[in-house]
Biopython code that builds the backbone (N, CA, C, O; Angstrom):
import numpy as np
from Bio.PDB.StructureBuilder import StructureBuilder

atoms = [
    (1, "MET", "N", (106.062, 89.128, 106.195)),
    (1, "MET", "CA", (107.156, 88.579, 105.537)),
    (1, "MET", "C", (107.114, 90.053, 104.650)),
    (1, "MET", "O", (106.104, 90.349, 104.012)),
    (2, "ILE", "N", (108.237, 90.881, 104.679)),
    (2, "ILE", "CA", (108.229, 91.795, 104.373)),
    (2, "ILE", "C", (108.535, 92.152, 102.635)),
    (2, "ILE", "O", (109.472, 91.518, 102.151)),
    (3, "THR", "N", (107.813, 93.096, 101.730)),
    (3, "THR", "CA", (108.823, 92.810, 100.643)),
    (3, "THR", "C", (109.122, 94.388, 100.420)),
    (3, "THR", "O", (109.347, 95.265, 101.254)),
    (4, "GLU", "N", (109.065, 94.429, 99.377)),
    (4, "GLU", "CA", (109.537, 95.774, 98.952)),
    (4, "GLU", "C", (108.251, 96.156, 98.258)),
    (4, "GLU", "O", (108.017, 97.338, 98.008)),
    (5, "ARG", "N", (107.701, 95.525, 98.049)),
    (5, "ARG", "CA", (105.754, 96.003, 97.247)),
    (5, "ARG", "C", (105.378, 96.609, 98.708)),
    (5, "ARG", "O", (104.964, 97.768, 98.710)),
    (6, "ASN", "N", (105.500, 95.818, 100.154)),
    (6, "ASN", "CA", (104.837, 96.706, 101.156)),
    (6, "ASN", "C", (105.188, 97.551, 101.509)),
    (6, "ASN", "O", (104.441, 98.397, 102.000)),
    (7, "ILE", "N", (106.578, 97.709, 101.410)),
    (7, "ILE", "CA", (107.364, 99.202, 101.400)),
    (7, "ILE", "C", (106.970, 100.176, 100.873)),
    (7, "ILE", "O", (106.803, 101.262, 101.426)),
    (8, "LEU", "N", (106.763, 99.904, 99.690)),
    (8, "LEU", "CA", (106.647, 100.881, 98.540)),
    (8, "LEU", "C", (105.442, 101.389, 98.779)),
    (8, "LEU", "O", (105.271, 102.601, 98.912)),
    (9, "THR", "N", (104.403, 100.437, 98.864)),
    (9, "THR", "CA", (102.259, 100.880, 99.766)),
    (9, "THR", "C", (102.652, 101.788, 100.243)),
    (9, "THR", "O", (102.607, 102.923, 99.769)),
    (10, "LEU", "N", (103.541, 101.156, 102.234)),
    (10, "LEU", "CA", (103.052, 102.817, 102.634)),
    (10, "LEU", "C", (103.680, 103.360, 102.150)),
    (10, "LEU", "O", (102.860, 104.222, 101.835)),
    (11, "PHE", "N", (104.939, 103.837, 101.550)),
    (11, "PHE", "CA", (105.441, 105.432, 100.758)),
    (11, "PHE", "C", (104.364, 105.932, 100.440)),
    (11, "PHE", "O", (104.007, 106.990, 100.958)),
    (12, "SER", "N", (103.580, 105.268, 99.491)),
    (12, "SER", "CA", (102.869, 106.041, 98.395)),
    (12, "SER", "C", (101.094, 105.921, 99.374)),
    (12, "SER", "O", (100.048, 106.190, 98.784)),
    (13, "ILE", "N", (101.105, 105.741, 99.985)),
    (13, "ILE", "CA", (100.055, 106.272, 100.944)),
    (13, "ILE", "C", (100.688, 106.777, 102.336)),
    (13, "ILE", "O", (99.844, 106.816, 103.231)),
    (14, "HIS", "N", (101.769, 107.106, 102.656)),
    (14, "HIS", "CA", (102.804, 108.260, 103.439)),
    (14, "HIS", "C", (102.624, 109.546, 102.786)),
    (14, "HIS", "O", (102.253, 110.465, 103.517)),
    (15, "THR", "N", (102.919, 109.930, 100.871)),
    (15, "THR", "CA", (102.888, 110.606, 100.400)),
    (15, "THR", "C", (101.974, 111.045, 100.411)),
    (15, "THR", "O", (101.889, 112.153, 100.940)),
    (16, "PHE", "N", (100.664, 110.357, 99.776)),
    (16, "PHE", "CA", (99.415, 110.468, 99.503)),
    (16, "PHE", "C", (98.679, 111.686, 100.594)),
    (16, "PHE", "O", (98.307, 112.797, 100.214)),
    (17, "LEU", "N", (98.588, 111.202, 101.917)),
    (17, "LEU", "CA", (98.593, 112.075, 103.310)),
    (17, "LEU", "C", (99.348, 113.004, 103.966)),
    (17, "LEU", "O", (99.093, 113.490, 105.068)),
    (18, "SER", "N", (100.845, 113.378, 102.842)),
    (18, "SER", "CA", (100.939, 114.633, 103.276)),
    (18, "SER", "C", (100.424, 115.587, 102.631)),
    (18, "SER", "O", (99.495, 115.467, 101.831)),
    (19, "TYR", "N", (100.851, 116.364, 102.857)),
    (19, "TYR", "CA", (100.383, 117.993, 102.226)),
    (19, "TYR", "C", (101.293, 119.042, 102.183)),
    (19, "TYR", "O", (101.801, 119.641, 103.132)),
    (20, "ASN", "N", (101.485, 119.245, 100.709)),
    (20, "ASN", "CA", (102.476, 120.719, 100.568)),
    (20, "ASN", "C", (104.039, 120.267, 101.617)),
    (20, "ASN", "O", (104.871, 120.853, 102.309)),
    (21, "VAL", "N", (103.758, 119.014, 101.210)),
    (21, "VAL", "CA", (105.599, 118.744, 101.614)),
    (21, "VAL", "C", (106.267, 118.720, 100.703)),
    (21, "VAL", "O", (105.609, 118.218, 99.791)),
    (22, "SER", "N", (107.566, 119.062, 100.265)),
    (22, "SER", "CA", (108.444, 118.839, 99.549)),
    (22, "SER", "C", (109.045, 116.962, 99.594)),
    (22, "SER", "O", (108.935, 116.066, 100.431)),
    (23, "LYS", "N", (109.769, 117.073, 98.028)),
    (23, "LYS", "CA", (109.691, 115.476, 97.885)),
    (23, "LYS", "C", (110.698, 115.196, 99.215)),
    (23, "LYS", "O", (110.390, 114.463, 100.154)),
    (24, "LYS", "N", (112.128, 116.034, 99.073)),
    (24, "LYS", "CA", (112.629, 115.523, 100.356)),
    (24, "LYS", "C", (112.713, 115.203, 101.680)),
    (24, "LYS", "O", (113.370, 114.468, 102.418)),
    (25, "GLU", "N", (111.322, 116.455, 101.766)),
    (25, "GLU", "CA", (111.357, 116.525, 103.785)),
    (25, "GLU", "C", (110.280, 114.590, 103.717)),
    (25, "GLU", "O", (110.151, 113.828, 104.675)),
    (26, "THR", "N", (109.632, 114.335, 102.016)),
    (26, "THR", "CA", (108.632, 113.449, 102.447)),
    (26, "THR", "C", (109.659, 112.200, 102.267)),
    (26, "THR", "O", (109.495, 111.411, 103.198)),
    (27, "ILE", "N", (110.194, 111.974, 101.784)),
    (27, "ILE", "CA", (111.277, 110.882, 102.172)),
    (27, "ILE", "C", (111.991, 111.070, 102.969)),
    (27, "ILE", "O", (112.255, 109.956, 103.423)),
    (28, "LYS", "N", (112.650, 111.958, 103.609)),
    (28, "LYS", "CA", (113.179, 111.932, 104.924)),
    (28, "LYS", "C", (111.952, 111.307, 106.260)),
    (28, "LYS", "O", (112.327, 110.428, 107.036)),
    (29, "SER", "N", (110.621, 111.858, 106.350)),
    (29, "SER", "CA", (109.848, 111.434, 107.248)),
    (29, "SER", "C", (110.019, 110.640, 107.356)),
    (29, "SER", "O", (110.563, 110.149, 108.345)),
    (30, "PHE", "N", (109.495, 109.863, 106.002)),
    (30, "PHE", "CA", (109.027, 108.165, 105.968)),
    (30, "PHE", "C", (110.332, 107.518, 106.148)),
    (30, "PHE", "O", (110.604, 106.701, 107.028)),
    (31, "THR", "N", (110.810, 107.788, 105.588)),
    (31, "THR", "CA", (112.133, 107.030, 106.363)),
    (31, "THR", "C", (112.546, 107.301, 107.878)),
    (31, "THR", "O", (113.390, 106.435, 108.108)),
    (32, "HIS", "N", (112.420, 107.854, 108.703)),
    (32, "HIS", "CA", (112.453, 108.527, 109.719)),
    (32, "HIS", "C", (111.267, 108.102, 110.996)),
    (32, "HIS", "O", (111.364, 108.000, 112.219)),
    (33, "PHE", "N", (110.171, 107.931, 110.049)),
    (33, "PHE", "CA", (109.071, 107.060, 110.857)),
    (33, "PHE", "C", (109.350, 105.118, 110.629)),
    (33, "PHE", "O", (109.036, 104.302, 111.496)),
    (34, "LEU", "N", (109.834, 104.843, 109.605)),
    (34, "LEU", "CA", (110.807, 103.355, 109.890)),
    (34, "LEU", "C", (111.727, 103.121, 110.588)),
    (34, "LEU", "O", (111.776, 101.980, 111.049)),
    (35, "ARG", "N", (112.907, 104.173, 110.977)),
    (35, "ARG", "CA", (113.769, 104.336, 111.723)),
    (35, "ARG", "C", (112.714, 104.123, 112.565)),
    (35, "ARG", "O", (112.178, 103.048, 112.295)),
    (36, "ASN", "N", (112.066, 104.840, 113.694)),
    (36, "ASN", "CA", (111.410, 104.593, 114.455)),
    (36, "ASN", "C", (110.871, 103.771, 115.137)),
    (36, "ASN", "O", (110.870, 103.513, 116.340)),
    (37, "ALA", "N", (110.183, 103.181, 113.848)),
    (37, "ALA", "CA", (109.269, 101.685, 114.274)),
    (37, "ALA", "C", (110.105, 100.534, 113.826)),
    (37, "ALA", "O", (109.663, 99.433, 113.496)),
    (38, "ASN", "N", (111.045, 100.805, 113.841)),
    (38, "ASN", "CA", (111.643, 99.415, 113.189)),
    (38, "ASN", "C", (111.832, 98.290, 114.564)),
    (38, "ASN", "O", (111.467, 97.114, 114.573)),
    (39, "LYS", "N", (112.453, 98.981, 115.591)),
    (39, "LYS", "CA", (112.455, 98.176, 117.337)),
    (39, "LYS", "C", (111.298, 97.316, 116.679)),
    (39, "LYS", "O", (111.098, 96.288, 116.034)),
    (40, "ASP", "N", (110.688, 98.369, 117.242)),
    (40, "ASP", "CA", (108.857, 97.661, 117.962)),
    (40, "ASP", "C", (108.124, 96.593, 116.843)),
    (40, "ASP", "O", (107.977, 95.409, 116.540)),
    (41, "THR", "N", (107.836, 97.802, 116.536)),
    (41, "THR", "CA", (107.284, 96.983, 114.970)),
    (41, "THR", "C", (107.538, 95.927, 114.318)),
    (41, "THR", "O", (106.720, 95.039, 114.078)),
    (42, "PHE", "N", (108.898, 95.950, 113.927)),
    (42, "PHE", "CA", (109.059, 95.665, 112.040)),
    (42, "PHE", "C", (110.118, 94.927, 112.524)),
    (42, "PHE", "O", (111.026, 94.727, 111.717)),
    (43, "ASN", "N", (110.336, 94.096, 114.539)),
    (43, "ASN", "CA", (111.822, 93.367, 114.796)),
    (43, "ASN", "C", (113.131, 93.930, 114.431)),
    (43, "ASN", "O", (113.940, 93.286, 115.098)),
    (44, "ASN", "N", (113.685, 94.692, 113.806)),
    (44, "ASN", "CA", (114.658, 95.674, 113.159)),
    (44, "ASN", "C", (114.993, 94.482, 112.042)),
    (44, "ASN", "O", (115.869, 93.617, 112.032)),
    (45, "ALA", "N", (113.857, 94.825, 111.048)),
    (45, "ALA", "CA", (113.777, 94.333, 110.386)),
    (45, "ALA", "C", (114.268, 94.771, 109.254)),
    (45, "ALA", "O", (114.746, 94.056, 108.373)),
    (46, "PHE", "N", (114.137, 96.358, 109.228)),
    (46, "PHE", "CA", (115.428, 97.189, 108.030)),
    (46, "PHE", "C", (117.057, 97.864, 108.645)),
    (46, "PHE", "O", (117.547, 98.430, 109.622)),
    (47, "GLN", "N", (117.298, 97.497, 107.722)),
    (47, "GLN", "CA", (118.751, 99.026, 107.851)),
    (47, "GLN", "C", (118.461, 100.072, 107.213)),
    (47, "GLN", "O", (117.355, 100.242, 106.699)),
    (48, "PHE", "N", (119.496, 100.985, 107.158)),
    (48, "PHE", "CA", (119.183, 102.581, 106.728)),
    (48, "PHE", "C", (120.585, 102.781, 106.427)),
    (48, "PHE", "O", (121.517, 102.705, 107.227)),
    (49, "ARG", "N", (120.648, 103.090, 104.981)),
    (49, "ARG", "CA", (121.674, 103.665, 104.812)),
    (49, "ARG", "C", (121.326, 105.526, 104.132)),
    (49, "ARG", "O", (120.851, 105.590, 102.998)),
    (50, "GLY", "N", (121.510, 106.432, 104.649)),
    (50, "GLY", "CA", (120.935, 107.794, 104.543)),
    (50, "GLY", "C", (119.467, 107.443, 104.260)),
    (50, "GLY", "O", (118.828, 106.959, 105.194)),
    (51, "CYS", "N", (118.914, 107.616, 103.181)),
    (51, "CYS", "CA", (117.842, 107.158, 102.610)),
    (51, "CYS", "C", (117.350, 106.291, 101.919)),
    (51, "CYS", "O", (116.347, 106.346, 101.207)),
    (52, "ASN", "N", (118.319, 105.135, 102.190)),
    (52, "ASN", "CA", (118.014, 103.881, 101.376)),
    (52, "ASN", "C", (117.674, 103.432, 102.362)),
    (52, "ASN", "O", (118.016, 103.820, 103.479)),
    (53, "ILE", "N", (116.722, 102.267, 102.027)),
    (53, "ILE", "CA", (116.133, 101.203, 103.157)),
    (53, "ILE", "C", (116.984, 99.847, 102.709)),
    (53, "ILE", "O", (117.548, 99.970, 101.622)),
    (54, "ILE", "N", (117.093, 99.066, 103.122)),
    (54, "ILE", "CA", (117.926, 97.833, 102.943)),
    (54, "ILE", "C", (117.563, 96.609, 103.881)),
    (54, "ILE", "O", (117.848, 96.625, 105.079)),
    (55, "TYR", "N", (116.931, 95.569, 103.282)),
    (55, "TYR", "CA", (116.378, 93.964, 104.050)),
    (55, "TYR", "C", (115.868, 92.771, 103.495)),
    (55, "TYR", "O", (115.323, 92.669, 102.396)),
    (56, "HIS", "N", (116.094, 91.799, 104.388)),
    (56, "HIS", "CA", (116.428, 91.058, 103.379)),
    (56, "HIS", "C", (115.068, 90.254, 102.880)),
    (56, "HIS", "O", (114.127, 90.455, 103.648)),
    (57, "ASN", "N", (114.790, 89.475, 101.875)),
    (57, "ASN", "CA", (113.540, 89.251, 101.009)),
    (57, "ASN", "C", (113.399, 88.016, 101.628)),
    (57, "ASN", "O", (114.104, 87.836, 102.621)),
    (58, "LYS", "N", (112.538, 86.979, 101.221)),
    (58, "LYS", "CA", (111.841, 85.817, 101.415)),
    (58, "LYS", "C", (112.994, 84.845, 101.191)),
    (58, "LYS", "O", (112.750, 83.765, 101.729)),
    (59, "LYS", "N", (114.194, 84.881, 100.557)),
    (59, "LYS", "CA", (115.225, 84.122, 100.109)),
    (59, "LYS", "C", (116.246, 84.711, 101.011)),
    (59, "LYS", "O", (117.269, 84.177, 101.440)),
    (60, "ARG", "N", (115.804, 85.865, 101.217)),
    (60, "ARG", "CA", (117.301, 85.332, 102.844)),
    (60, "ARG", "C", (118.540, 86.442, 101.861)),
    (60, "ARG", "O", (119.751, 86.424, 102.082)),
    (61, "GLU", "N", (117.896, 87.289, 100.846)),
    (61, "GLU", "CA", (118.860, 87.936, 99.954)),
    (61, "GLU", "C", (118.681, 89.527, 100.122)),
    (61, "GLU", "O", (117.601, 90.104, 100.003)),
    (62, "ILE", "N", (120.011, 90.193, 100.442)),
    (62, "ILE", "CA", (119.519, 91.610, 101.013)),
    (62, "ILE", "C", (119.649, 92.493, 99.707)),
    (62, "ILE", "O", (120.620, 92.528, 98.953)),
    (63, "LYS", "N", (118.298, 93.301, 99.584)),
    (63, "LYS", "CA", (117.419, 93.829, 98.955)),
    (63, "LYS", "C", (117.739, 95.575, 99.384)),
    (63, "LYS", "O", (117.894, 95.959, 100.544)),
    (64, "GLU", "N", (117.785, 96.430, 98.215)),
    (64, "GLU", "CA", (117.942, 97.402, 98.685)),
    (64, "GLU", "C", (116.927, 98.487, 97.783)),
    (64, "GLU", "O", (116.819, 98.323, 96.568)),
    (65, "ILE", "N", (116.180, 99.633, 98.506)),
    (65, "ILE", "CA", (114.930, 100.232, 97.659)),
    (65, "ILE", "C", (115.742, 101.519, 97.472)),
    (65, "ILE", "O", (115.884, 102.111, 98.541)),
    (66, "SER", "N", (116.187, 101.986, 96.661)),
    (66, "SER", "CA", (117.208, 103.441, 96.738)),
    (66, "SER", "C", (116.122, 104.560, 96.664)),
    (66, "SER", "O", (115.047, 104.471, 96.071)),
    (67, "TRP", "N", (116.691, 105.852, 97.518)),
    (67, "TRP", "CA", (115.566, 107.324, 96.948)),
    (67, "TRP", "C", (115.498, 107.322, 95.858)),
    (67, "TRP", "O", (115.243, 108.450, 95.436)),
    (68, "TYR", "N", (115.599, 106.589, 95.104)),
    (68, "TYR", "CA", (115.152, 107.378, 93.527)),
    (68, "TYR", "C", (114.132, 106.580, 93.244)),
    (68, "TYR", "O", (113.180, 107.137, 92.697)),
    (69, "SER", "N", (113.998, 104.907, 93.549)),
    (69, "SER", "CA", (112.293, 104.421, 93.751)),
    (69, "SER", "C", (111.638, 105.378, 94.193)),
    (69, "SER", "O", (110.753, 105.897, 93.511)),
    (70, "PHE", "N", (112.054, 105.948, 95.862)),
    (70, "PHE", "CA", (110.846, 106.824, 96.607)),
    (70, "PHE", "C", (110.686, 108.081, 95.971)),
    (70, "PHE", "O", (109.616, 108.672, 96.113)),
    (71, "SER", "N", (111.857, 108.716, 95.096)),
    (71, "SER", "CA", (111.763, 110.159, 94.375)),
    (71, "SER", "C", (110.584, 109.948, 92.813)),
    (71, "SER", "O", (109.730, 110.683, 92.317)),
    (72, "ARG", "N", (111.190, 108.371, 92.410)),
    (72, "ARG", "CA", (109.527, 108.369, 91.079)),
    (72, "ARG", "C", (108.085, 108.126, 91.805)),
    (72, "ARG", "O", (107.010, 108.630, 91.477)),
    (73, "ILE", "N", (108.293, 107.403, 92.664)),
    (73, "ILE", "CA", (106.501, 106.939, 93.782)),
    (73, "ILE", "C", (105.966, 108.310, 93.763)),
    (73, "ILE", "O", (104.929, 108.548, 93.145)),
    (74, "TYR", "N", (106.564, 109.168, 94.358)),
    (74, "TYR", "CA", (106.879, 110.580, 95.084)),
    (74, "TYR", "C", (105.912, 111.121, 93.847)),
    (74, "TYR", "O", (104.712, 111.353, 93.986)),
    (75, "ASP", "N", (106.518, 111.249, 92.842)),
    (75, "ASP", "CA", (105.964, 112.195, 91.753)),
    (75, "ASP", "C", (104.842, 111.842, 91.066)),
    (75, "ASP", "O", (104.157, 112.712, 90.529)),
    (76, "ASP", "N", (104.532, 110.579, 91.004)),
    (76, "ASP", "CA", (103.278, 109.572, 90.364)),
    (76, "ASP", "C", (102.338, 110.078, 91.660)),
    (76, "ASP", "O", (101.194, 110.503, 91.499)),
    (77, "ILE", "N", (102.808, 109.998, 92.598)),
    (77, "ILE", "CA", (101.681, 110.490, 93.558)),
    (77, "ILE", "C", (100.943, 111.374, 93.580)),
    (77, "ILE", "O", (99.737, 111.337, 93.824)),
    (78, "VAL", "N", (101.960, 112.758, 93.185)),
    (78, "VAL", "CA", (101.813, 114.195, 93.470)),
    (78, "VAL", "C", (101.041, 114.178, 91.984)),
    (78, "VAL", "O", (99.943, 114.732, 92.037)),
    (79, "LYS", "N", (101.334, 113.750, 90.921)),
    (79, "LYS", "CA", (100.673, 113.524, 89.663)),
    (79, "LYS", "C", (99.250, 113.182, 89.329)),
    (79, "LYS", "O", (98.757, 113.372, 88.217)),
    (80, "ILE", "N", (98.620, 112.666, 90.360)),
    (80, "ILE", "CA", (97.995, 111.900, 90.781)),
    (80, "ILE", "C", (96.782, 112.630, 91.529)),
    (80, "ILE", "O", (95.560, 112.594, 91.389)),
    (81, "LYS", "N", (97.833, 113.445, 92.558)),
    (81, "LYS", "CA", (96.370, 114.394, 93.149)),
    (81, "LYS", "C", (96.354, 115.406, 92.080)),
    (81, "LYS", "O", (95.392, 115.166, 91.350)),
    (82, "GLU", "N", (97.088, 116.553, 91.634)),
    (82, "GLU", "CA", (97.066, 117.781, 91.175)),
    (82, "GLU", "C", (96.073, 116.798, 89.664)),
    (82, "GLU", "O", (95.247, 117.601, 89.229)),
    (83, "TYR", "N", (96.017, 116.008, 89.207)),
    (83, "TYR", "CA", (94.979, 115.716, 88.729)),
    (83, "TYR", "C", (93.426, 115.430, 88.948)),
    (83, "TYR", "O", (92.477, 115.485, 88.165)),
    (84, "ARG", "N", (93.524, 115.075, 90.424)),
    (84, "ARG", "CA", (92.134, 114.793, 90.830)),
    (84, "ARG", "C", (91.829, 116.485, 91.159)),
    (84, "ARG", "O", (90.736, 116.959, 90.851)),
    (85, "THR", "N", (92.507, 117.026, 91.573)),
    (85, "THR", "CA", (92.427, 118.592, 91.974)),
    (85, "THR", "C", (91.625, 119.504, 90.393)),
    (85, "THR", "O", (90.679, 120.181, 89.990)),
    (86, "ASN", "N", (93.057, 118.755, 89.994)),
    (86, "ASN", "CA", (92.166, 120.047, 88.597)),
    (86, "ASN", "C", (90.493, 119.386, 88.284)),
    (86, "ASN", "O", (89.432, 120.009, 88.240)),
    (87, "ASN", "N", (90.719, 118.094, 88.121)),
    (87, "ASN", "CA", (88.904, 117.490, 87.654)),
    (87, "ASN", "C", (87.843, 117.909, 88.748)),
    (87, "ASN", "O", (86.712, 118.201, 88.361)),
    (88, "ASN", "N", (88.160, 117.954, 90.138)),
    (88, "ASN", "CA", (87.131, 118.450, 91.294)),
    (88, "ASN", "C", (87.398, 119.986, 90.562)),
    (88, "ASN", "O", (86.225, 120.355, 90.624)),
    (89, "THR", "N", (88.014, 120.987, 90.001)),
    (89, "THR", "CA", (88.258, 122.278, 90.250)),
    (89, "THR", "C", (86.445, 121.981, 88.903)),
    (89, "THR", "O", (85.286, 122.260, 89.209)),
    (90, "TYR", "N", (86.996, 121.299, 87.391)),
    (90, "TYR", "CA", (86.992, 121.282, 86.368)),
    (90, "TYR", "C", (85.165, 121.212, 86.553)),
    (90, "TYR", "O", (84.194, 121.800, 86.075)),
    (91, "ASN", "N", (85.449, 120.030, 87.624)),
    (91, "ASN", "CA", (83.226, 119.932, 87.623)),
    (91, "ASN", "C", (82.863, 120.583, 87.658)),
    (91, "ASN", "O", (81.995, 121.015, 86.899)),
    (92, "LYS", "N", (83.716, 121.451, 89.371)),
    (92, "LYS", "CA", (82.504, 122.464, 90.018)),
    (92, "LYS", "C", (82.223, 123.569, 88.694)),
    (92, "LYS", "O", (81.222, 124.272, 88.557)),
    (93, "ILE", "N", (83.445, 123.494, 87.753)),
    (93, "ILE", "CA", (83.362, 124.845, 87.199)),
    (93, "ILE", "C", (81.672, 124.713, 85.887)),
    (93, "ILE", "O", (80.711, 125.454, 85.681)),
    (94, "ALA", "N", (82.298, 122.851, 85.108)),
    (94, "ALA", "CA", (81.224, 123.203, 84.577)),
    (94, "ALA", "C", (79.664, 122.547, 84.918)),
    (94, "ALA", "O", (78.789, 122.384, 84.067)),
    (95, "ALA", "N", (79.576, 122.303, 85.989)),
    (95, "ALA", "CA", (78.316, 122.179, 87.160)),
    (95, "ALA", "C", (77.269, 123.292, 87.069)),
    (95, "ALA", "O", (76.319, 123.313, 87.852)),
]
sb = StructureBuilder()
sb.init_structure("model")
sb.init_model(0)
sb.init_chain("A")
sb.init_seg("    ")
for serial, (resi, resn, name, xyz) in enumerate(atoms, 1):
    if name == "N":
        sb.init_residue(resn, " ", resi, " ")
    sb.init_atom(name, np.array(xyz, "f"), 0.0, 1.0, " ", f" {name:<3s}", serial, name[0])
structure = sb.get_structure()
């Protein structure tokens, strides 16, 4: 069963593994990945409106994940990556 949490988890992993890519390009590449995998892997579970993803939840209701949701998650992941980099730099200097 596909849930919003599963999609957002995939997006956060995709964002974390993308290196020095802008927010716009990261979101576009993720939706492009889902479009390509939609037919074979996900059995046409998604529909797309721009960079928004439309799917059916467990109750067969139509749900949509907006570009804005992806944008907020991207910002959070980038902050985590920057904190990790700054923390590692500080630890090397302090050692």
